[in-house]
N, C-alpha and C positions, 0 to 999 in steps of 0.2 A: 450483658456487660458491654458488648460491642455497640449496641444501640445507645446505651448511656454515654459511652466514651465519645460518641460523635459530637456531643455538645461541647466537649473540651477540645476536640480537634480543631474547631474554628479558631480558638484563641492560640492554640499551639502551632497553627499554620500547617497542619498535616491532614487536612480534610475538613470535616464538619458538615453543617447543613446550610451555611450561608455562602452565596456565590462570591468569588473573588474576581475583581476586575483588574485590568492592566491599562495604564495610561502613560502618556508621555507629554513633556513640555519642551519647548525650544529654549536652550540656554543661550544667554546673550554674553558676548565677550565683555569681561571686566565687571560683570554683575554677579554678586555673591548671594543675594537674598531673593527667594521666590515664594510667593503666596499661593499655596495649594488650595486654600479655601476659595480664593478668587478664580483659580483654574476650574474648580468644581462648579462654581456659579456660571462660568462661561460655557461649560459643557451641559448646562441645563439640569444639573443634579441638585435636588432639594434635600434638606435635612442634614447636609454635611457628609464628609467622608472620613474614614479612618485609614491612615497610611500604614501598611504592613511591611513593605520592603522597598528600598530605594537602590536601584542598580547603578551605584556610583563607586566603582572600585578600580583599583590599579590593574593593569594587564597581568595575566598569570606569570608567576616567577619562572615557570619552566621555559618561557620564551627567551629568557636571559641565562639559560643554564650554561651555555658555552661563551657567554659574554666576558671578554677579558677585563672589562671595566667594572664588573660587578663586585670585585674585591673578594671573590671566593674561588681562587684558582684550584684546579683539581689536585695538584700536588702529587700526581702519580706518573709523571713523565719518566722519572728515573726507574720506577718499577716497570714501566712499559718497556723501556730499553733493556732492562735486565732479562726480560722474558722474550726479547727479540720481537716485540710487538710494536716497536716504535714507528715502523713504516706504515702501519695500518691507520685507518680513519679514527677520529676520536670516539666513534660509537663503540669501539672495541672495549672501552672502559667498562661496559656493562658485563663483560665476561669475567672481570676480576673483582668488581666492587659490588657489594650487596645492595639491595633496594634501600636499606636504611641510609646508605651513603647519599643516595639521590634525595631522600627526604630531608636529611640534615642540610644539604646544600641549598635546596629550595627555601628552607626556613632561614638559612643565613642570608640569602638574597632579600627575602621579605624584611628581615630584621634590619639589614643594612639600609634599605630604602626608608624604613620607618624612623630610624635614628638620624641618618645623614641627609635625608631628602624630605620634601614636603609630601607627606603621605596623603593619599586620597581618602577623604573622610567627609562627613556631613553632620549637621546638628538639626534635629527636628523637634520643635516646640510649638504645640497648638497649630500644627500643619504649616508652620513657617519654616521653610527649608533654607539652611545656610550651608554653602558648599565650601570645602577646603581641598586643594587650593582654589583660588578664584579662577574660573574658566577663562582661558585666553582665546578660545575659538568657539564659535557657535556649533550647536549640534542638538541631538535628541537625548533627553534624560528620561529613562523609563522607570516606572514604579508600579507597585501593586497596592490595591486599596479595597476596602469594604465600604458599601453604602450604609450609613447609619439607619436609614429607613428599612433596609433588608434585615439588619440585625434585630429589629424590633418585631419581626414576624417569625412565626414558627412555620413548619414545613407545609402545612395546608393553606398558608396564606392568611391565617387569622392572626391579628395582631395580639401580642402579649397583653394580657389583661382582659381578654375576651372581646368578642364582637368584631366589628369592622370600624375603619376610621370614621370618626364623626358620629358614632352610634350614641344612643341615648340610654342612660341607666337611671331609672327612678326619677325621670324628669330633668336630670342634669346631663348636659352634653359634655363629653370628654373628648376633645378633638384629637388628642395624641394617644389616648388610651393608655397612658402611663400612670401607674398608681404612685402618687407622691404622698398622700395622707389619707385619712379615713373618709374624707369627703368625696373622693372619686373612686372608692372601691366599687367594682361593678356588681352591686347588689341588685337583684331583680326577682320578681315573683316566679317561683318554680312552676314548671308545667308537669303535671302528673304523668302525662303520656310519654314524657322524655325520661322518666326514671327507669333504672334497671330493676331487676327482680328483687335484690336485697333492699333497695330503697323503697319499693312499693310495699314490701312486707313490713318495714318499719312504720310507714305511714298507716298501713292497715291496723297494726297493733296499737299505735297511738290513738287512732280514731276510735277503736273499740274501747280502750281505757277511758277516753274522754266521754264516750256514750255511757259507759258504766258509771262514771262519776256523776253525770247529769241525772241518770236514773236514780242514783242514791239520793241526790238532793230532792228529787220528786217524791220518793218514798219517805223522806224525812218529814214531809208535811203531814203525813198520817202515821201516827204511832201504831195504830192497829186498825184493822178493817173488820167490821161486823159480818159474820157469816151465820147461817141458820144454826141456832143452838149454841153458838160460841163466837169467838173473834180470832182473827189471824194477825199475828205480830210480824211486821215487816223487818227485813234484815238490813236496814239503812246503814248502820254503823259498820257492819262487816263489808258491805258492798263499797262504801266510801273508802275504807282503809285499803281494800284490795286495789281499787282504781288508782289511788294516790301512790301506792307502792309500785304498781306497774308503770305509771307515767314517770316516776323518779328513776326507775331502772332503765327505761328507754332513753331518757335524757342523758343519763350517765354513760350508756353505751355509745350514744351519738358523740358525746364529748371525747370519749376514748378513741373512737374512730377518727375524729378530726385531729386529735393530738398526734395520732400515729402517722398522719400525712403532712405534718408541717415540715418546714425545711430542715430543722434540727434533727427530727426523727428520721427523715429520709436520708440525710447525710450519715447519720449513725448506722442506719441499715446498710447503706452502700459500703461504708468502711468495714463493717463486720463481714459482709458478704465477700469483699475483696480479701480480707484476712483469711477466711476459711478457704477461699479459692486458692490462695497462694499455698496454704498448708497442704491442700490436696495435690496441687501440682508438684510440690516438693517430694511427694511420695512416688511420682512417676519415674521409673528408671531411665537414666540417661543412656543414649546409644553411643557406642564406641565405634568411630570410623577409622578404618585402617586403609591408608592410601598407598 
């Protein structure tokens, strides 16, 4: 389950098998729009990039916790005086107020900036970045991205679709190795030495059934063979029926195996496995911690 989830970790931004890069560009005063595709070209990156995160945010609200202009006064001065704590530093507030008070105050500062001020934000469409508000000073803008070429490869460096870049399948060269239609599906002649044991057993049984069918056709040319004092009748019909039945059964088993490995069947199997796993974990007793 963990190995399967790694594929989803890439898109969720919590790991995965694709390397994430970090980059930066220089912001220009009074310039709002930036072309990240042009930036990738200037960096020598081919195939394009996929932006995952842009670090363009306002300073943390905790920096303005005691700012009298934030519009979120503590309102506890009278309470401080009542307990004779008025002569202490403002940090003594934490002795009387719960952590939830700090969280609410930070949220109030952020909401105040969002409504009454130009909040830091950005818009990203087709790697065209638009910054809000418009930068007034130059500086570095950092971001994280994936290379599209890396996302087309699996862990061992083989490109999705099989083979390596620019390989040839059945006389047709597919430079990107991306399957878009039936014409560039990577069909190739199988190599028997590369088969595993079940595959070799299937080939052996199918070859035996084919040989039996050919033998039946040969025997069908002679209804009987004369022998001393009599004649022998050949079992052409029985041999042919058995061969055809065996070949049909082998083809049906191969289709069933291929059907069980398509995307729909695999997703159904994963969903069923996850359901049974959750049902099993629900039966695990929960520990009670006493602190």
